[in-house]
N, C-alpha and C positions, 0 to 999 in steps of 0.2 A: 797351111794343115789345118784341118777342121779339129784335129785332137791336139796341136798345139806340142808343145815340148813336154806333154806327159804321157806321150804314144808308149814309152816304154815300159812305165806305170800300167797302162791300160794290158799290155801283152802278157804280165808278170803272171806266173805261173800259182794255185789255188793256194799252197801253202806259204806264199812270199808277200799277198797282200789282205787289204781286210778291207769291210765294207760298215755301213751303220743299216743292213735291214734289219738286224735284230732288234732295232729303238724304233720309237715310234718318233713320227717325222710327220708335223703338221704343220699349217699355216695360221699367223694371226688371225684374228677377229676385227670386223669393222667397229667403230666404237659406238653407232648407232645400234649395230645389232648386240653391243652387250648392254645398252640398257643405260648407258652412264659415261656420254659422250664428254661430259664437263670433269671425269675422274681422270686422275694421271693415269700417264701410260710409255711404257718405251717405244722409241721409235724410230727412224734409222741414225738419226743424229747420236744415239744412246749408245749405241755398239761401235765401240774400237777395237783395236785389235788383242784380241784375248780379255779383253774388259770391258765391263760397262763403266757409260761416262754420266753421274747422277747430276741435273738441276736440282735446285732449294725444292720444287715440287712434287719430286717424287723420293724426297727424305722425309716421307710422311708412312702411317700404317694405312695399307692397302683396304679401299670399300667395297674391291669385288674381290668373290673365289668362282673360278673357273679352270676350265683345263688349258686358258691360254694365260694364267698368271705361269709366270717366273718360278720355278723350284730349284732350291739347290743340286749343282748337277748337270742341269740344262743345261744345254749348248744354246746360244741367241745368236742367230745370224739374218744377213740380208738378204732379199731374197732379189735386187736389183745391183746392177752391177755402180761399182766397184762391191765386191763381195768381202765382207767383212766377219768373225764369228769370233763370239765373246765367250767365256764362263760363267755362270752364276754360282754365284757362292751365296754362302748361309746370312752373310750381313745383306745381300741384296734385298731390297725391300720388294714383296711379290707384286708388284703390277703387272695387269695385264700387257701381251705385245700388241701392235698393230697389224695392219694388212699386207705391211712392206717389211715383215719381219717373220720368220720362222722358228719352231720350237724343236731339237731333237733330244728327247727325252729315253732316258735307260740306260745310259752309257757310264760306264766307272770311270776314276779321276783319269788314268792315263790313257783310256780310249776316249774320252770327249776332249784332251788338252791336243792328245797324235790329232785326231780329228781338225781342232779349230786351228791348230798350227798350220796342217796345210790348206784349208781352206783359205786361210789369209794370204797364200802365196797367190798372185796375179794369173800364174799357171792353172791355177784350177778352178778361179772365179770365171776365167774367159773361155774354160771350156766346158761349163756345167753351164753358162748363159749359150752358148750354142749348141750345145746337147738339149736343151729344153724350146728351142726352135723360135725363141721371141724375136720375131722379124719387128717390130716398131717398138715396142718396150721392153728393153733386154733384161728379164728374169728367169728366175730358175723355178723349176717344181720340186715339190714333194717326191714324186718317184723316182725323178733322175739323181736326186742327190740320193735317195737308198740304195740305187745302183752303180753310183761311182766305188770306183777302185783307188783306195788309198793302198800307199807300202806299207808295209809289216816296219811297224815302231823299231828302231834301235833299244837294244836294254838300258842305254842310260836314260827312257825317256819314265820309267819307272819311278826314278829316284827325283828328277825334274820335276814333273807333273807334279807331284805336292809342292815340291817349294814354291814353283809359279803360284800354284793355287792359295797358299797361304800367303805368299806376298799380296794378289791380287786380292784377299779377305783384309792385310794390314790398309793396303792405299783405300780401299772403300771406304772403312771404319776412319778413317784420318780425314776424308773427304767429308764424310757426315759432319763430324765432330767441328770442321770448318764451318759448314751451311749453319750449322746452329751456332758457330762463333756470329759469324755475321748478323742472322737472322736478333740475338741478345741486341748487338750494336744498333742494330735498325730500330729494336722497342723502343730501346733510351733514346734516341734522337730524336722517334716520335713523340714519346714521353715529353719533349722539350720543345715543342710545336706551340704554337700560340692555341689556344682552347678553342676559338671563333672556328667557323667553318669555312670554307672554300677559299683557302688560304693558298692556294694555288691552281686562284680564278686567273686567267689569262686577257692579259687589257687588250681592247680592240683600236691598235692604231688608227684611226680615223682622220681627216685632214684636222680638225679642230683637236687633235689630242692633247696641244698645249696647254688646252682650256683645263684638261682635265688631268692634272699632277700640281702636285704642290711645287712651290720653286725650289725647294730643298734638297726634292728627288732630281733634280737637273744638276747636271755636272760636263765634262768635258765632252762628253756625249751626246748627239742629238738624235741618235736613233730612237725611233718609239719603244723601242723594246729594250730598249738598256734603261732607259729613264722608268720605265716598269716595276724592273727588276731593282733598280736604287729601291724604291719605294718600299718593294717587297723585304729587300734587307734592311732597311730600317723600321719597319715591322716587328722583323725578327729580333735585331736589338734591344727594339723599346719594350714590347708585350713579353719576351721571351728569355731576355737575356741571353742572345747570341753574342759573338765578337767577331772583331776582324782577325783575318788569318795572320797578319800583320802582327797582332799580338802573342803570338805562339809561336813564331819563326826568328832565324835571325837572316840576315843578306849575307852573301859567298860572291863577292866579285870574282875570283877565281874559278868558279864552278862553272862560269858562262864563256870562258874561252874555247874556242875550236882552236883542230888541228889548221894548220897553214898550209901542209902540202899532202901529198898522198904517195910518199914515194917507200910505203912501208903498209904493211899489213894490219890490223887487229881486231881483236876480238869486238863487235858491238852489240850494242843490245835496241832490236829495233822495238817498236810497239806490239808485233805481233810475237815475240817472242816472251812476252810476259802475258800467261792466262788470268781468269778471275780469281788468283789463288793470294795472288802480291807476293810470289816468292820469283827468285831471281836464279834459274834452273843453268848450271852450267852447257850442259847437254843439247838446251834450247838457242843457243848464242853460236851465231854464226862470223863465219873471219871474212873480212873486207876490207877492201886498200882505204887508207883514213883519208878522210876526206873531211872537206870544208862545214860540212852538216854535222861533225862527229863532236863530240866535244873532246879537248886534250887533258882534262883532268878524269883519272877514273871511276867505277864506285866506289863511296866512302861509306864506313859502317853507319848506322844509323840515318842512311840519306832514305827519304819519301820523293817516288817518281810520279810525277802526273803526266797522262798523256795530253797535248794541245788540241786529238782529234776527238772533240765531243760525240761525235754522231757514235764513235764505239770507243767509249770510254775504259782506261785501264790504270790502273794505280799498283805501283810496284814498290815494296820495303826490305832493305837493305839490312838485315838484323844482323849481319857478319858479312863482313867484305868477301869477296872471291882469292882463293888463291891467286890467281892470275888474274892482271888486271883486264876489267871489261869496263866501254868506254860507251855510254849511251849516245843517239842521235839527238839532234837537236828538235824532235819531237815532244821529247820527254821536257818538261819542267821539274828542276831540280829543287825541294825543299830542304830544308836544317830548322827542327823543329828543336826548342830548347828542352823538352822534357818529352816521356812516355813517347817517341816517335812512332813505335810499332803500333798504338793505340788510334794517334791522329792518324795515320795512314788508314787503319779500317773506318775512322770515322769520314774521311776524305772521298771515300769508297763508296759512300752510302748515296743512295737513289736522291736524297736527297740536296747533297752537295752538288749532283751532277745535273739534277733541275735547273741549281744555279748558273754553273757553265754553259748550259745550252741557250741560256737566254742571253749570254755574255758574249754569245761565240758571234763572230765577226767574216766575211767571205759573201762571193754571191749566193752560197747557200749555206750560209753560217754557219757553216761546221770547225772551224778552229779558234782556240780560246788562245788570244794574246797573254803576252806577261803582265798586263795590267788589270787584264780580266782576273785573273789569276789572284792578284793583292785584293781585289774588291771583294774576294770572297766572305761570307760570315760562318763561325764556325759553333756549334751548340759549345756552352761552357761546362761538359761532363766533370763531375767531380773527380779529383786526382786520385783518388784512393780504388776509382773505377779504373781510370786508364791505367792505372799502375797492372790491376788486374789481366787488362785485356794486353797492355804489352807484354809482361810474361806470359801469357799465354799464345801469342803471335810467336816471338820468339822460339818456344819451346815447340811449338808444331810445324814452326819453319826449317828446325834443325832434322827433326823426326823425317820430315818431307823430303830433304837433301837425303838423307840414310837411305829411306826407301828407294830414291830414284838411283840411286848407287846400285842397290840389290837390283831394281828391274831389269837397269843395263846391263847388268852380269847375265841375268838370266837369261835375257834377251840374245844374248850372244850366245852361250851356251844351247838358246833353242835353235836359234839358226844354223851353229856346229853340228846339233842332233839331226836336222834336214840335209847337210852336205854327207850326212855317213850313208843316206842312200844314195850317193851321186853314181858311187861304184856301178852299181842296178841298172839307175834310172835316167842316167844322163843329167846335168846340170840344168834343173828345174826351179831351183827357189832361189829366191831374193832376200837382201837383209832383212831381218824384222824391224819394225819398227820401234826406237828406242837402244837399241845399239849402238852403240858408241862406233861411229866411223874414222878414217883419220883425219878430218878435218878438226873434229873436237878433241882429237887427244893431240893435234901440232901444238 
């Protein structure tokens, strides 16, 4: 059916529905038309369910002022399926949005929250795309959005909207603090690089490559790229005082033991379960059958995890062991640092260390770093006082991150229940919100 599962909403009497007809709805602008295509701006990838996701380049003061820049209270939504809508809070940097997004301006907090809540439902997204008449590229039109009917919100939305708004503000501020922390770590590491230029110059492995490297750079691997990175690491140690990762870690044989059978289900930590914030969140962990690719020892306090997939590097720091056991897959390398493990996790997460791993990778496409490659890493010898400061910050930050994630999951569950209250008149048109706890995670 053309209208899908929201047909009953469209048939509501005038006193039972709301629209955004009184608000300003306009599409984003192309970067070339803004005259500053090299300036940061919001794209579809930055719009999540109810909240915006920032990248480091977006955490700075905007250089453009125009009607296309987000303002507090705006509703930012994608024009192409799947439709997502997010609230712009005061902490959000006021960068412009690109042509694949549109802004809804002029709604108060409860109205904006309710409209965003509805738009994040697949039923509304599908209907808007169909009504916009897009045949090749599924996208919505501003005039269609202005005319669509939304069910009148229940009374709980007045209170719930302000709580969600405040939680988004706090989560956004936390993200900004973390990005600035990583920037400080990167700045310190950059200061400990050799002073000469072209330190990242790639070697050209010719057929006579063996004549181009000192014998000291040749070890067990004769792959030209591996020999080249040996020389690069020797240079870091010689000119900048970098040291082997083995000088800072201890070995644990028990941590490498795998499950011997798959007779029971466990919570496993996959590479995709950790984002760029170094934090293991219980709500992101999946329950699967135990298998031989899963470590038999659960995550431990102060453990640092480094992904073996170098094309998509991931680092996690377990500042506090989860209440319920979580078992990492063997796509993670498990590291135990002797002191300030949180600081070392941030250091290992830096692009300079990823650069080393990428050149030590093996495989047909050189995508994976084996255990011996991890042991060959060299790290900057950052002062203990600085590392203690970083370690303390990351522990406090992760604790706050976990607390806010719990608040967010609770609010998303309440938001979904608010949508369910409309079922009595509008039918079962809603689906659980992203971030709501489900039975699998709670089992």
